[in-house]
DRENDO-958071 format. One line per field, with one value per atom (N, C-alpha, C, O): residue number from 0; residue in one letter; atom name; x, y, z. Coordinates in steps of 0.05 Angstrom, whole numbers. Layout:
N
i	NUM ... .
aa	a ... .
at	CA ... .
px	X ... .
py	Y ... .
pz	Z ... .
//
This chain:
205
i	0 0 0 0 1 1 1 1 2 2 2 2 3 3 3 3 4 4 4 4 5 5 5 5 6 6 6 6 7 7 7 7 8 8 8 8 9 9 9 9 10 10 10 10 11 11 11 11 12 12 12 12 13 13 13 13 14 14 14 14 15 15 15 15 16 16 16 16 17 17 17 17 18 18 18 18 19 19 19 19 20 20 20 20 21 21 21 21 22 22 22 22 23 23 23 23 24 24 24 24 25 25 25 25 26 26 26 26 27 27 27 27 28 28 28 28 29 29 29 29 30 30 30 30 31 31 31 31 32 32 32 32 33 33 33 33 34 34 34 34 35 35 35 35 36 36 36 36 37 37 37 37 38 38 38 38 39 39 39 39 40 40 40 40 41 41 41 41 42 42 42 42 43 43 43 43 44 44 44 44 45 45 45 45 46 46 46 46 47 47 47 47 48 48 48 48 49 49 49 49 50 50 50 50 51 51 51 51 52 52 52 52 53 53 53 53 54 54 54 54 55 55 55 55 56 56 56 56 57 57 57 57 58 58 58 58 59 59 59 59 60 60 60 60 61 61 61 61 62 62 62 62 63 63 63 63 64 64 64 64 65 65 65 65 66 66 66 66 67 67 67 67 68 68 68 68 69 69 69 69 70 70 70 70 71 71 71 71 72 72 72 72 73 73 73 73 74 74 74 74 75 75 75 75 76 76 76 76 77 77 77 77 78 78 78 78 79 79 79 79 80 80 80 80 81 81 81 81 82 82 82 82 83 83 83 83 84 84 84 84 85 85 85 85 86 86 86 86 87 87 87 87 88 88 88 88 89 89 89 89 90 90 90 90 91 91 91 91 92 92 92 92 93 93 93 93 94 94 94 94 95 95 95 95 96 96 96 96 97 97 97 97 98 98 98 98 99 99 99 99 100 100 100 100 101 101 101 101 102 102 102 102 103 103 103 103 104 104 104 104 105 105 105 105 106 106 106 106 107 107 107 107 108 108 108 108 109 109 109 109 110 110 110 110 111 111 111 111 112 112 112 112 113 113 113 113 114 114 114 114 115 115 115 115 116 116 116 116 117 117 117 117 118 118 118 118 119 119 119 119 120 120 120 120 121 121 121 121 122 122 122 122 123 123 123 123 124 124 124 124 125 125 125 125 126 126 126 126 127 127 127 127 128 128 128 128 129 129 129 129 130 130 130 130 131 131 131 131 132 132 132 132 133 133 133 133 134 134 134 134 135 135 135 135 136 136 136 136 137 137 137 137 138 138 138 138 139 139 139 139 140 140 140 140 141 141 141 141 142 142 142 142 143 143 143 143 144 144 144 144 145 145 145 145 146 146 146 146 147 147 147 147 148 148 148 148 149 149 149 149 150 150 150 150 151 151 151 151 152 152 152 152 153 153 153 153 154 154 154 154 155 155 155 155 156 156 156 156 157 157 157 157 158 158 158 158 159 159 159 159 160 160 160 160 161 161 161 161 162 162 162 162 163 163 163 163 164 164 164 164 165 165 165 165 166 166 166 166 167 167 167 167 168 168 168 168 169 169 169 169 170 170 170 170 171 171 171 171 172 172 172 172 173 173 173 173 174 174 174 174 175 175 175 175 176 176 176 176 177 177 177 177 178 178 178 178 179 179 179 179 180 180 180 180 181 181 181 181 182 182 182 182 183 183 183 183 184 184 184 184 185 185 185 185 186 186 186 186 187 187 187 187 188 188 188 188 189 189 189 189 190 190 190 190 191 191 191 191 192 192 192 192 193 193 193 193 194 194 194 194 195 195 195 195 196 196 196 196 197 197 197 197 198 198 198 198 199 199 199 199 200 200 200 200 201 201 201 201 202 202 202 202 203 203 203 203 204 204 204 204 .
aa	x x x x x x x x x x x x x x x x x x x x x x x x x x x x x x x x x x x x x x x x x x x x x x x x x x x x x x x x x x x x x x x x x x x x x x x x x x x x x x x x x x x x x x x x x x x x x x x x x x x x x x x x x x x x x x x x x x x x x x x x x x x x x x x x x x x x x x x x x x x x x x x x x x x x x x x x x x x x x x x x x x x x x x x x x x x x x x x x x x x x x x x x x x x x x x x x x x x x x x x x x x x x x x x x x x x x x x x x x x x x x x x x x x x x x x x x x x x x x x x x x x x x x x x x x x x x x x x x x x x x x x x x x x x x x x x x x x x x x x x x x x x x x x x x x x x x x x x x x x x x x x x x x x x x x x x x x x x x x x x x x x x x x x x x x x x x x x x x x x x x x x x x x x x x x x x x x x x x x x x x x x x x x x x x x x x x x x x x x x x x x x x x x x x x x x x x x x x x x x x x x x x x x x x x x x x x x x x x x x x x x x x x x x x x x x x x x x x x x x x x x x x x x x x x x x x x x x x x x x x x x x x x x x x x x x x x x x x x x x x x x x x x x x x x x x x x x x x x x x x x x x x x x x x x x x x x x x x x x x x x x x x x x x x x x x x x x x x x x x x x x x x x x x x x x x x x x x x x x x x x x x x x x x x x x x x x x x x x x x x x x x x x x x x x x x x x x x x x x x x x x x x x x x x x x x x x x x x x x x x x x x x x x x x x x x x x x x x x x x x x x x x x x x x x x x x x x x x x x x x x x x x x x x x x x x x x x x x x x x x x x x x x x x x x x x x x x x x x x x x x x x x x x x x x x x x x x x x x x x x x x x x x x x x x x x x x x x x x x x x x x x x x x x x x x x x x x x x x x x x x x x x x x x x x x x x x x x x x x x x x x x x x x x x x x x x x x x x x x x x x x x x x x x x x x x x x x x x x x x x x .
at	N CA C O N CA C O N CA C O N CA C O N CA C O N CA C O N CA C O N CA C O N CA C O N CA C O N CA C O N CA C O N CA C O N CA C O N CA C O N CA C O N CA C O N CA C O N CA C O N CA C O N CA C O N CA C O N CA C O N CA C O N CA C O N CA C O N CA C O N CA C O N CA C O N CA C O N CA C O N CA C O N CA C O N CA C O N CA C O N CA C O N CA C O N CA C O N CA C O N CA C O N CA C O N CA C O N CA C O N CA C O N CA C O N CA C O N CA C O N CA C O N CA C O N CA C O N CA C O N CA C O N CA C O N CA C O N CA C O N CA C O N CA C O N CA C O N CA C O N CA C O N CA C O N CA C O N CA C O N CA C O N CA C O N CA C O N CA C O N CA C O N CA C O N CA C O N CA C O N CA C O N CA C O N CA C O N CA C O N CA C O N CA C O N CA C O N CA C O N CA C O N CA C O N CA C O N CA C O N CA C O N CA C O N CA C O N CA C O N CA C O N CA C O N CA C O N CA C O N CA C O N CA C O N CA C O N CA C O N CA C O N CA C O N CA C O N CA C O N CA C O N CA C O N CA C O N CA C O N CA C O N CA C O N CA C O N CA C O N CA C O N CA C O N CA C O N CA C O N CA C O N CA C O N CA C O N CA C O N CA C O N CA C O N CA C O N CA C O N CA C O N CA C O N CA C O N CA C O N CA C O N CA C O N CA C O N CA C O N CA C O N CA C O N CA C O N CA C O N CA C O N CA C O N CA C O N CA C O N CA C O N CA C O N CA C O N CA C O N CA C O N CA C O N CA C O N CA C O N CA C O N CA C O N CA C O N CA C O N CA C O N CA C O N CA C O N CA C O N CA C O N CA C O N CA C O N CA C O N CA C O N CA C O N CA C O N CA C O N CA C O N CA C O N CA C O N CA C O N CA C O N CA C O N CA C O N CA C O N CA C O N CA C O N CA C O N CA C O N CA C O N CA C O N CA C O N CA C O N CA C O N CA C O N CA C O N CA C O N CA C O N CA C O N CA C O N CA C O N CA C O N CA C O N CA C O N CA C O N CA C O N CA C O N CA C O N CA C O N CA C O N CA C O N CA C O N CA C O N CA C O N CA C O N CA C O N CA C O N CA C O N CA C O N CA C O N CA C O N CA C O N CA C O .
px	2387 2394 2421 2439 2422 2446 2469 2466 2493 2517 2537 2537 2553 2574 2598 2597 2619 2643 2655 2667 2654 2666 2646 2652 2623 2604 2584 2568 2585 2567 2541 2540 2519 2492 2482 2494 2460 2449 2440 2444 2427 2417 2440 2438 2462 2485 2498 2505 2500 2512 2495 2505 2468 2450 2451 2452 2451 2452 2477 2477 2500 2526 2526 2536 2516 2516 2497 2504 2474 2454 2464 2462 2476 2487 2509 2511 2527 2550 2540 2551 2520 2509 2496 2500 2480 2467 2488 2484 2509 2529 2544 2550 2549 2562 2544 2553 2518 2499 2497 2495 2498 2497 2521 2519 2545 2570 2569 2578 2557 2556 2533 2531 2514 2491 2472 2457 2473 2457 2428 2423 2410 2382 2368 2350 2377 2363 2336 2333 2317 2290 2287 2268 2307 2304 2290 2285 2284 2272 2242 2229 2230 2201 2185 2162 2197 2183 2185 2177 2196 2199 2172 2152 2169 2143 2131 2145 2104 2090 2100 2099 2111 2121 2145 2153 2157 2180 2172 2186 2149 2138 2157 2159 2170 2189 2216 2228 2226 2251 2274 2273 2295 2318 2330 2332 2337 2349 2330 2338 2304 2284 2272 2272 2261 2245 2218 2216 2198 2171 2165 2172 2153 2145 2115 2102 2103 2075 2070 2049 2089 2086 2097 2103 2098 2109 2131 2126 2156 2179 2180 2173 2189 2191 2220 2238 2226 2253 2251 2234 2269 2269 2297 2315 2300 2326 2330 2348 2312 2313 2295 2294 2281 2263 2236 2235 2214 2187 2172 2161 2171 2158 2129 2114 2121 2093 2079 2077 2068 2055 2025 2016 2009 1980 1968 1980 1945 1932 1925 1926 1920 1914 1938 1934 1962 1986 1999 2017 1991 2004 1998 1976 2018 2015 2033 2055 2025 2041 2043 2023 2068 2073 2084 2101 2073 2082 2090 2074 2116 2126 2151 2156 2166 2189 2181 2167 2189 2183 2155 2152 2135 2107 2093 2101 2071 2056 2038 2032 2029 2010 2018 2006 2038 2046 2023 2007 2021 2000 2011 2032 1996 2001 1974 1955 1973 1948 1951 1971 1931 1929 1912 1904 1906 1892 1864 1856 1850 1823 1824 1809 1843 1846 1855 1845 1873 1882 1859 1857 1843 1821 1799 1783 1799 1779 1786 1769 1810 1819 1805 1797 1803 1790 1804 1829 1789 1800 1810 1797 1834 1847 1853 1865 1847 1852 1868 1862 1888 1903 1914 1915 1923 1936 1963 1964 1984 2010 2029 2022 2051 2072 2092 2097 2103 2125 2151 2152 2172 2198 2218 2222 2229 2248 2277 2283 2294 2322 2337 2358 2325 2337 2329 2332 2318 2315 2289 2288 2268 2242 2221 2224 2201 2178 2152 2150 2132 2105 2085 2084 2070 2051 2024 2016 2010 1982 1975 1960 1987 1981 1959 1964 1936 1915 1920 1923 1920 1925 1901 1885 1900 1880 1893 1908 1888 1899 1893 1871 1912 1910 1929 1953 1920 1938 1959 1954 1982 2004 1995 2002 1980 1972 1952 1952 1936 1918 1935 1930 1954 1972 1986 1989 1995 2009 1990 1998 1965 1946 1940 1934 1940 1935 1958 1953 1983 2005 2017 2030 2013 2022 2052 2060 2068 2097 2105 2093 2126 2136 2152 2161 2155 2169 2197 2206 2210 2238 2240 2261 2217 2217 2220 2203 2241 2246 2250 2250 2253 2257 2241 2232 2237 2224 2241 2256 2239 2252 2230 2216 2227 2209 2224 2247 2211 2221 2203 2178 2215 2199 2202 2221 2184 2184 2208 2215 2221 2245 2270 2292 2268 2290 2301 2321 2288 2295 2288 2267 2305 2298 2305 2323 2290 2297 2288 2268 2304 2301 2291 2297 2276 2268 2259 2251 2260 2251 2221 2206 2214 2185 2170 2147 2181 2168 2160 2139 2176 2168 2146 2129 2145 2122 2097 2075 2099 2076 2068 2068 2063 2055 2026 2017 2013 1985 1979 1958 1999 1994 2008 2008 2021 2035 2015 1996 2019 2000 2012 2034 1998 2004 1984 1960 1993 1975 1971 1989 1945 1938 1927 1923 1921 1909 1921 1930 1922 1932 1914 1909 1905 1887 1861 1851 1852 1827 1829 1808 1853 1856 1877 1893 1875 1895 1924 1929 1941 1969 1982 1982 1993 2005 2029 2043 2034 2057 2083 2099 2087 2113 2117 2139 2095 2098 2094 2090 2096 2096 2072 2070 2052 2028 2034 2052 2019 1993 1994 1975 2016 2017 2045 2064 2047 2072 2068 2046 2090 2090 2090 2101 2078 2079 2084 2067 2108 2116 2124 2147 2104 2109 2131 2143 2136 2156 2184 2202 2189 2215 2217 2197 2242 2246 2235 2234 2226 2209 2224 2211 2250 2264 2259 2265 2248 2239 2211 2202 2197 2169 2170 2165 2177 2184 2160 2137 2167 2148 2145 2161 2124 2119 2123 2138 2110 2115 2106 2084 2123 2116 2120 2108 2136 2141 2148 2162 2138 2146 2157 2143 2183 2196 2203 2215 2195 2201 2226 2228 2245 2271 2278 2267 2297 2305 2326 2326 2345 2367 2365 2354 2375 2374 2390 2412 2380 2393 2393 2372 2416 2418 2402 2404 2387 2372 2389 2413 2374 2387 2405 2418 .
py	2464 2436 2430 2445 2406 2399 2395 2386 2402 2399 2380 2377 2367 2350 2367 2392 2355 2370 2385 2406 2375 2389 2408 2419 2413 2433 2422 2437 2396 2385 2378 2363 2388 2383 2355 2341 2348 2321 2317 2295 2336 2333 2329 2312 2344 2341 2314 2301 2305 2278 2256 2238 2259 2239 2238 2217 2262 2263 2251 2235 2257 2247 2216 2203 2205 2176 2163 2142 2175 2163 2163 2144 2186 2188 2168 2154 2165 2147 2118 2102 2111 2084 2078 2057 2097 2093 2091 2074 2107 2105 2079 2067 2068 2042 2020 2003 2021 2001 2002 1981 2026 2029 2016 2002 2021 2009 1978 1965 1968 1939 1926 1902 1942 1931 1918 1900 1927 1914 1923 1946 1905 1911 1922 1939 1912 1921 1907 1884 1921 1910 1888 1873 1886 1867 1881 1905 1866 1877 1880 1864 1901 1905 1881 1877 1865 1843 1817 1796 1819 1795 1783 1797 1756 1743 1749 1756 1746 1751 1734 1743 1711 1694 1706 1697 1727 1740 1768 1788 1770 1795 1808 1833 1792 1802 1805 1785 1830 1833 1819 1815 1812 1799 1816 1841 1803 1817 1829 1839 1828 1840 1819 1795 1829 1812 1824 1849 1808 1819 1825 1809 1847 1855 1860 1865 1858 1863 1891 1903 1901 1929 1948 1940 1974 1994 2008 2027 2000 2013 2043 2052 2058 2087 2094 2088 2108 2117 2147 2155 2163 2191 2202 2186 2228 2241 2249 2264 2238 2247 2271 2281 2279 2302 2294 2282 2299 2294 2320 2327 2335 2361 2359 2341 2377 2378 2399 2422 2390 2408 2402 2381 2420 2415 2419 2432 2407 2410 2439 2448 2455 2483 2499 2519 2491 2505 2494 2506 2469 2455 2468 2477 2469 2477 2460 2452 2456 2442 2460 2467 2466 2481 2462 2446 2464 2449 2469 2483 2470 2491 2482 2458 2501 2494 2495 2514 2475 2475 2465 2443 2481 2474 2498 2521 2493 2515 2529 2552 2514 2524 2518 2500 2532 2526 2531 2549 2515 2518 2515 2504 2526 2522 2514 2530 2490 2480 2482 2473 2494 2491 2466 2452 2460 2435 2434 2413 2457 2457 2452 2436 2465 2461 2433 2421 2422 2395 2375 2356 2378 2360 2363 2345 2385 2389 2375 2374 2364 2350 2322 2312 2310 2283 2263 2262 2247 2227 2203 2193 2194 2171 2151 2157 2126 2104 2082 2076 2071 2049 2032 2040 2008 1990 1982 1973 1984 1978 1968 1971 1957 1947 1969 1987 1968 1985 1969 1947 1978 1966 1987 2007 1983 2002 1993 1970 2013 2007 1995 1984 1997 1984 1954 1942 1943 1914 1902 1878 1919 1907 1915 1935 1899 1903 1899 1882 1915 1911 1910 1929 1889 1885 1898 1903 1904 1911 1935 1932 1958 1982 1998 2007 2003 2019 2049 2058 2064 2093 2108 2098 2133 2152 2179 2188 2193 2219 2230 2226 2244 2255 2241 2238 2232 2217 2235 2258 2224 2239 2248 2270 2231 2238 2262 2278 2263 2287 2312 2332 2310 2333 2342 2366 2322 2329 2342 2361 2333 2345 2374 2391 2380 2407 2426 2448 2418 2436 2436 2456 2415 2413 2417 2439 2397 2400 2409 2401 2426 2434 2411 2393 2412 2390 2385 2362 2405 2401 2390 2382 2388 2376 2346 2333 2335 2307 2294 2270 2311 2301 2318 2340 2307 2322 2319 2300 2339 2339 2344 2364 2325 2328 2344 2338 2363 2378 2374 2375 2369 2362 2383 2399 2383 2402 2397 2415 2374 2370 2375 2368 2388 2395 2372 2374 2348 2326 2332 2344 2323 2325 2298 2284 2291 2267 2272 2284 2261 2265 2239 2217 2242 2219 2227 2250 2209 2216 2222 2209 2241 2248 2223 2220 2206 2182 2164 2150 2163 2146 2158 2144 2185 2198 2195 2193 2194 2191 2162 2151 2149 2121 2119 2136 2098 2095 2093 2100 2083 2079 2100 2097 2120 2140 2161 2168 2170 2190 2207 2202 2228 2245 2236 2244 2221 2207 2223 2234 2224 2236 2216 2222 2192 2172 2144 2139 2128 2100 2083 2089 2061 2043 2057 2051 2076 2089 2111 2122 2118 2138 2159 2153 2183 2203 2193 2179 2199 2190 2200 2224 2182 2191 2209 2207 2226 2244 2229 2238 2207 2193 2180 2174 2177 2166 2187 2180 2212 2233 2251 2267 2247 2263 2293 2299 2311 2305 2294 2281 2298 2288 2279 2292 2255 2245 2235 2230 2233 2221 2191 2180 2177 2148 2140 2144 2129 2120 2091 2085 2072 2044 2030 2011 2039 2024 2029 2015 2049 2055 2050 2049 2045 2043 2068 2089 2063 2083 2109 2128 2109 2134 2155 2178 2146 2165 2175 2194 2164 2172 2191 2183 2216 2236 2240 2243 2241 2248 2278 2293 2287 2315 2333 2353 2326 2339 2368 2375 2386 2415 2427 2447 2413 2424 2401 2383 2404 2386 2404 2420 2402 2419 2404 2382 2414 2401 2414 2439 2397 2407 2392 2371 2404 2392 2371 2351 2376 2358 2345 2356 2320 2306 2321 2331 2322 2336 2318 2309 2314 2296 2307 2330 2289 2297 2292 2291 2288 2283 2259 2252 .
pz	2457 2452 2466 2466 2479 2494 2475 2452 2485 2468 2482 2506 2465 2475 2483 2480 2493 2501 2478 2483 2454 2432 2418 2397 2431 2421 2401 2390 2395 2375 2388 2408 2376 2387 2381 2365 2395 2392 2364 2352 2352 2324 2305 2287 2309 2291 2294 2274 2319 2323 2311 2299 2315 2305 2275 2262 2262 2233 2222 2203 2235 2225 2227 2208 2249 2252 2232 2220 2228 2210 2181 2167 2173 2146 2142 2121 2161 2159 2157 2141 2172 2171 2144 2133 2134 2108 2086 2067 2087 2066 2067 2046 2091 2093 2083 2068 2089 2079 2049 2036 2038 2009 1996 1975 2007 1996 1997 1979 2019 2023 2007 2005 1997 1984 2003 1996 2028 2049 2049 2043 2056 2060 2035 2037 2012 1987 1985 1994 1974 1972 1951 1951 1934 1912 1888 1889 1868 1844 1848 1861 1836 1839 1829 1837 1811 1800 1816 1807 1841 1857 1862 1865 1863 1866 1893 1912 1895 1920 1943 1966 1937 1958 1971 1993 1959 1971 1980 1977 1992 2002 2022 2023 2039 2058 2044 2036 2041 2026 2040 2064 2025 2037 2060 2057 2081 2104 2123 2144 2117 2135 2154 2148 2176 2194 2198 2200 2200 2203 2233 2250 2238 2265 2266 2245 2290 2294 2305 2300 2320 2330 2309 2286 2315 2297 2312 2327 2308 2322 2316 2294 2335 2333 2327 2343 2305 2299 2292 2275 2303 2298 2304 2310 2302 2307 2336 2343 2354 2382 2387 2409 2366 2367 2356 2334 2370 2360 2361 2382 2339 2340 2348 2340 2365 2374 2358 2365 2335 2316 2316 2307 2327 2328 2300 2283 2296 2270 2265 2242 2286 2282 2272 2258 2279 2271 2246 2234 2239 2217 2190 2185 2173 2145 2127 2136 2103 2083 2058 2046 2051 2027 2005 2010 1981 1958 1937 1926 1931 1914 1899 1896 1889 1872 1843 1834 1827 1799 1793 1782 1800 1796 1784 1788 1770 1758 1779 1776 1799 1818 1847 1859 1858 1886 1905 1901 1926 1945 1973 1978 1992 2020 2033 2033 2043 2055 2085 2097 2098 2127 2132 2113 2157 2163 2150 2140 2150 2139 2109 2098 2095 2066 2060 2040 2076 2071 2075 2058 2095 2100 2079 2075 2065 2044 2018 1999 2015 1991 1991 2012 1968 1966 1984 1985 1998 2016 2000 1982 2008 1995 2016 2037 2011 2029 2015 1992 2029 2017 2040 2063 2033 2051 2039 2016 2055 2044 2066 2090 2058 2077 2083 2066 2107 2114 2115 2127 2101 2102 2112 2098 2135 2147 2140 2140 2136 2129 2153 2150 2177 2200 2202 2223 2181 2177 2188 2193 2193 2201 2180 2166 2179 2161 2176 2193 2169 2181 2158 2142 2157 2135 2140 2163 2118 2118 2136 2155 2129 2144 2130 2107 2142 2129 2134 2157 2112 2113 2103 2088 2111 2100 2098 2116 2077 2073 2045 2035 2034 2007 1989 1995 1966 1948 1936 1931 1931 1918 1891 1882 1877 1850 1850 1831 1870 1872 1877 1864 1895 1900 1875 1869 1859 1834 1814 1800 1814 1795 1803 1786 1829 1839 1832 1822 1837 1834 1805 1798 1790 1762 1760 1752 1765 1762 1734 1714 1733 1707 1694 1708 1668 1654 1664 1663 1674 1683 1711 1720 1725 1752 1750 1739 1762 1761 1789 1791 1809 1836 1855 1849 1879 1900 1926 1929 1943 1969 1990 1990 2009 2032 2053 2059 2065 2088 2112 2109 2135 2158 2180 2180 2199 2221 2240 2256 2239 2255 2240 2248 2216 2199 2183 2169 2184 2168 2139 2134 2120 2092 2079 2087 2058 2043 2014 2008 1996 1967 1954 1963 1932 1917 1889 1885 1870 1843 1843 1857 1827 1824 1815 1823 1798 1789 1812 1810 1833 1856 1872 1883 1874 1888 1872 1883 1846 1828 1825 1803 1848 1848 1858 1873 1850 1856 1886 1895 1901 1930 1948 1972 1936 1952 1961 1947 1986 1997 2018 2028 2026 2048 2070 2069 2089 2108 2133 2145 2142 2167 2187 2210 2177 2194 2189 2166 2209 2208 2225 2248 2213 2227 2237 2258 2220 2226 2247 2255 2256 2277 2268 2251 2279 2272 2276 2296 2258 2259 2285 2290 2302 2327 2322 2301 2341 2339 2335 2318 2349 2347 2320 2313 2304 2278 2256 2232 2264 2243 2241 2223 2259 2258 2264 2279 2252 2239 2211 2203 2196 2168 2162 2168 2150 2140 2111 2103 2097 2071 2074 2093 2055 2054 2025 2007 2020 1993 1996 2000 1993 2000 1984 1994 1960 1943 1952 1944 1970 1980 2009 2024 2019 2048 2062 2051 2087 2100 2108 2116 2107 2113 2091 2095 2069 2048 2053 2039 2071 2078 2102 2124 2096 2117 2137 2129 2163 2183 2185 2175 2200 2206 2182 2183 2161 2135 2136 2145 2126 2124 2096 2090 2079 2052 2033 2040 2008 1986 1965 1953 1959 1940 1915 1916 1892 1866 1854 1852 1846 1836 1810 1804 1795 1770 1773 1759 1792 1796 1824 1843 1826 1851 1872 1866 1896 1918 1942 1950 1953 1976 2000 2006 2012 2036 2061 2060 2083 2109 2107 2127 .
//
C-alpha cells in the first residue's frame, strides 16, 4: 500500500478523514433522517437530494472476492455460530425486498430491489444469546461498523447478493453486503465476511 511522506498509508488517511467528518456531522446534527414516524410525504430525509444513479463510495479499496472464495462467519454471543460458503448461503431461503438508500453524504436513491437472505432468518439460525444487544459487521476491506441488534432485526434488513435482478456488482459490495434500510447506508457494510454479536456497543470504522 502506498505511503505518504510521514509513513501514513492510504487506508489510514482515508479512515482518519472519514471518522473526523462523521464526528463533525454528529456534533452539528447534520443529515439526520428525522423521526421514524415522519409522514410519507417526507420520504426524502432533510438535507438529502434524490439521485437516479448509484454513487460509488469506498475506502479506495474494492476487494476482489469471488463467490468461490467468499465466506460469511456469524459468531460471537450466539448459540449456534455458523460459517456459510457460497453454496450454503445460496441454500438459505430467498428473501426479496424493495427499499430506499440514504447515504450520509447527502444523496438518496428510491426503490432499490434486493435479493438475498433475510436478517431475521440469519438470526433464527444462529439464535443470539440474551446478553447480545449489538452487532459488528466486518468486511473484506477491513471496514467495520456497529449497530444495535434491534436495527438488524428489522423486517426489511437482509444480506443481499443481488440488486435489480442481477448479482451485486463488486463496486457496490458484491458478492454480499448488508442492507439495513432504516439506517444511513454506511451501516450497510459492503463485502461482508463476518457478523459478530456483542453485549456492549463497540465503535466501528
